[in-house]
C-alpha positions in Angstrom: 4.9 15.5 -27.0 1.3 14.4 -27.4 0.6 13.7 -24.1 2.6 15.9 -22.3 0.4 18.9 -24.3 -2.8 17.1 -22.9 -1.5 17.5 -19.4 -0.2 21.1 -19.4 -3.6 21.3 -20.9 -5.6 19.5 -18.4 -2.9 21.5 -15.3 -4.2 24.6 -16.7 -8.0 23.8 -16.2 -7.2 22.3 -12.6 -5.3 25.3 -11.9 -8.3 27.6 -13.0 -11.2 25.8 -11.9 -9.3 25.9 -8.3 -8.6 29.7 -8.5 -12.0 29.8 -9.3 -13.6 27.3 -6.7 -11.0 29.5 -4.3 -12.5 32.9 -5.1 -16.6 31.5 -5.2 -15.7 30.3 -0.9 -14.1 33.9 -0.3 -17.0 35.4 -1.7 -19.4 33.3 0.1 -17.5 33.5 2.9 -17.7 37.0 2.8 -21.3 37.3 2.0 -21.7 34.9 5.3 -20.2 37.4 7.2 -21.8 40.6 6.4 -25.2 39.1 6.2 -24.5 37.5 10.3 -23.1 41.2 10.8 -26.6 43.1 9.0 -28.5 40.3 11.8 -26.2 41.8 14.6 -26.7 44.9 13.5 -30.2 45.2 12.9 -31.1 43.2 16.4 -29.5 45.6 17.9 -31.8 48.5 16.9 -35.0 46.6 17.4 -33.9 45.8 20.4 -32.8 49.2 21.8 -35.3 51.6 23.4 -33.3 53.6 26.0 -29.8 54.5 26.2 -27.7 55.8 29.2 -23.9 56.3 29.6 -21.2 58.6 29.9 -19.9 60.0 27.0 -15.9 62.1 26.0 -16.9 64.0 23.3 -14.1 65.2 20.2 -14.9 68.1 18.6 -13.8 68.9 15.1 -11.3 71.4 16.7 -9.9 68.5 18.7 -11.7 70.2 22.3 -13.0 67.3 24.4 -16.0 67.1 26.6 -17.8 65.1 28.3 -20.7 64.1 30.1 -23.6 62.5 30.2 -26.1 61.0 27.7 -29.6 59.3 27.3 -31.8 58.4 25.1 -35.3 56.8 24.4 -36.3 55.8 21.0 -37.4 57.3 18.8 -37.0 60.7 19.0 -36.0 61.6 22.7 -32.6 63.1 23.5 -30.2 64.3 26.4 -26.5 66.1 26.2 -25.8 67.2 29.8 -22.5 68.6 29.3 -19.6 68.5 32.7 -18.3 71.9 33.8 -16.7 73.7 32.6 -18.9 73.3 29.7 -22.1 75.1 29.8 -24.3 73.2 27.3 -27.6 71.3 27.5 -28.8 69.6 24.4 -32.1 68.2 24.3 -34.9 66.6 21.7 -38.6 65.6 22.7 -39.1 64.4 18.9 -38.8 67.6 16.4 -36.7 70.0 17.8 -33.1 69.7 19.0 -33.0 72.4 21.8 -29.4 73.9 22.5 -28.9 75.7 26.0 -26.6 77.5 27.3 -26.3 77.6 30.6 -24.4 80.2 31.7 -25.3 82.9 28.8 -29.4 81.3 29.5 -30.0 81.7 26.1 -31.2 78.9 24.1 -31.4 77.8 20.2 -33.8 75.8 18.3 -32.8 73.6 15.4 -34.8 71.4 13.7 -34.1 67.6 14.4 -34.3 66.2 9.9 -32.0 69.1 9.7 -29.5 67.1 12.2 -27.5 63.9 11.6 -29.5 63.3 15.5 -32.3 62.8 13.1 -31.3 59.2 11.8 -30.0 58.3 15.4 -33.7 59.3 16.7 -35.6 58.0 14.3 -37.7 54.7 13.5 -35.6 51.2 14.0 -33.0 51.2 11.6 -33.1 48.6 9.5 -31.1 47.7 5.6 -34.3 47.7 4.0 -35.5 51.5 4.5 -35.3 53.1 1.3 -35.1 56.4 2.9 -31.3 55.7 3.9 -27.9 55.0 2.5 -26.7 52.0 4.3 -23.1 50.5 4.7 -21.7 48.0 6.5 -18.0 46.9 6.5 -15.9 45.1 9.2 -12.6 45.9 10.1 -10.0 44.0 13.1 -13.2 43.5 14.8 -14.3 46.7 14.8 -18.1 47.2 12.8 -18.8 50.4 11.6 -22.1 51.4 10.2 -22.5 54.2 8.2 -25.9 56.1 7.3 -27.7 58.5 5.3 -31.0 60.2 4.6 -31.5 59.4 0.8 -33.4 62.1 0.6 -31.8 64.9 2.8 -28.0 65.9 2.2 -28.0 69.0 4.6 -28.7 66.2 7.9 -24.9 64.7 7.0 -23.7 61.4 8.0 -23.9 59.2 10.6 -21.0 56.5 11.9 -21.5 53.7 14.5 -19.0 51.9 15.5 -19.2 48.3 17.3 -17.1 45.9 18.7 -17.7 42.6 17.6 -16.6 40.1 20.6 -18.6 41.7 23.2 -21.0 43.2 20.3 -21.9 46.4 21.8 -21.7 50.5 20.5 -18.4 52.0 21.8 -18.9 55.3 19.6 -20.2 56.9 16.9 -19.0 59.9 14.5 -21.5 62.6 13.5 -19.9 63.7 10.0 -21.7 67.5 8.9 -22.3 68.6 5.2 -19.0 70.1 5.0 -16.8 67.4 6.4 -16.3 68.6 9.5 -16.7 65.5 12.1 -17.6 65.0 15.7 -16.3 61.9 17.5 -18.9 60.5 21.0 -17.1 58.0 22.7 -19.5 55.9 25.2 -18.8 54.0 28.3 -20.3 52.5 31.1 -23.7 51.8 29.2 -26.7 50.9 30.3 -29.7 49.4 27.7 -33.2 49.8 28.4 -33.5 51.4 31.8 -36.2 53.2 32.1 -35.8 56.7 32.3 -37.9 59.4 33.1 -40.1 61.7 30.6 -38.8 65.1 32.5 -35.3 64.5 31.4 -35.7 65.2 28.1 -37.7 68.6 28.3 -35.2 71.7 28.0 -33.8 74.2 31.7 -36.4 76.3 32.1 -34.6 79.7 32.6 -36.0 82.9 33.8 -37.9 86.1 31.7 -35.0 88.5 30.6 -35.3 92.0 32.9 -36.5 94.7 30.5 
């Protein structure tokens, strides 16, 4: 009887140790995977200077637009929409310039008040205390969520990468009220020399008085 009690206690200890060991291995494996993904994401941004791609945009209302996007980091952006959309969005560092070519109208928004400030800022890294960063991997899709720690008005930026190969597939801009604009990019070319002039807004004629 005593032998049975000792054996039962021994088996209980053995099961407990096995359970703890398996969980520690899972935690270690999960940490190693996350560290590997973190290095991949940081390397991506450390090596990203320019980007040129076609894009498909889905607005919060479900409206679909497409066009061409150009990035030259830090600070420069051009979103050139195809017809029938008449929009051109440009940035050279401090202002987002939104133009309606049909109406020949221009609106300026401070870059710091938009999620573009995250994408167009200096290199993204996980030690940057000005950023709130969350990294997840699900079914081969790596999602990076980024917020500005000191400016909640700028909203949130979500970047999605495929795992194999590791490339940027889309980003989602989520504003302060939760509305989302999704931008899928295709036919991407990285680190090609881009002319500085493409980041200037269109020059519209002065209105007649």
